[in-house]
C-alpha positions, 0 to 999 in steps of 0.5 A: 479503467486507467492502470498505472505500471509500477516502477522498477515493475514493467510488467506489473499494473495496479488498479487504482479505481479498481481497488478503491472501489472493492475495498470499501467496507462497513466502518464498524467491521472489526480489526481482526476480520478486516483484510487492511490496507498498508503504506510504507513509512519512513519519518513520516512519509511513504517510504520509498523503497517498499523492499526495505520499509521497516514499518508500516501504517495499517488503514482500516477500509472505510476509515478515514484515518490510520486505525488508531494511528496504527503502525507496525514493525516489519520483522522479517528482511527476506521478501518470502518472510515479508509476504508471509508477515503481511498476509498474516497481518492481513493486508489486502493492498498496499499504497508503495513507492518503489518495489522489486519486481521480484517481491511485487510477484511474489504479493501478487502471488499472495493476492496483495493488491499494490500501487506504485510509484506513490509518494508524500506525507503518509497524511496528505496520501491517506487523504487523497487515497480516500478521496480518490485523489491519489492519481495527483502529480504531488503524489507520483515519485520521480520517473513514475509516468 
C-alpha cells in the first residue's frame, strides 16, 4: 500500500487507499451517527492551509456528493479548539492541502485521518476521491511528491 507524506509534516503519512476502503458506509445511514469526511473550502477550492480555513464541506461516507452541499463555518481559531470542533462534528477523515505538524499530530491523536497535499476545485476533488483517482498529479499541491 502506498503512503504519502504530508506537506509540512515530514513525520506523518496519510493512507489514501486504506482510508477510502474503511470509510464506505451504506448511503442510507443517518447524518448524526456517521463519521464524516471533511474538505476545507476557500472560494470553491480546497483551502491551501487547514490551520487557517474558515469553512468545511462535509460529506457522508458512501454518498456521491457533499451532504446537501453541507458547508459549516469553523468558529474556533486555535488548533486545540478546532480539534474539539472537528470531534463534535464527528469527522473521521479530512482531505486537505497543507497542515502544520502540531495540528496534524493533534488530529491524529483524536483519531482523525488526513489526506494532505491536495488542491483543486471541491467538486473535482470529491469526484476524484469517490472514484479512487485522487492520486492524479493535477490534485497535488506544488512541492508535494
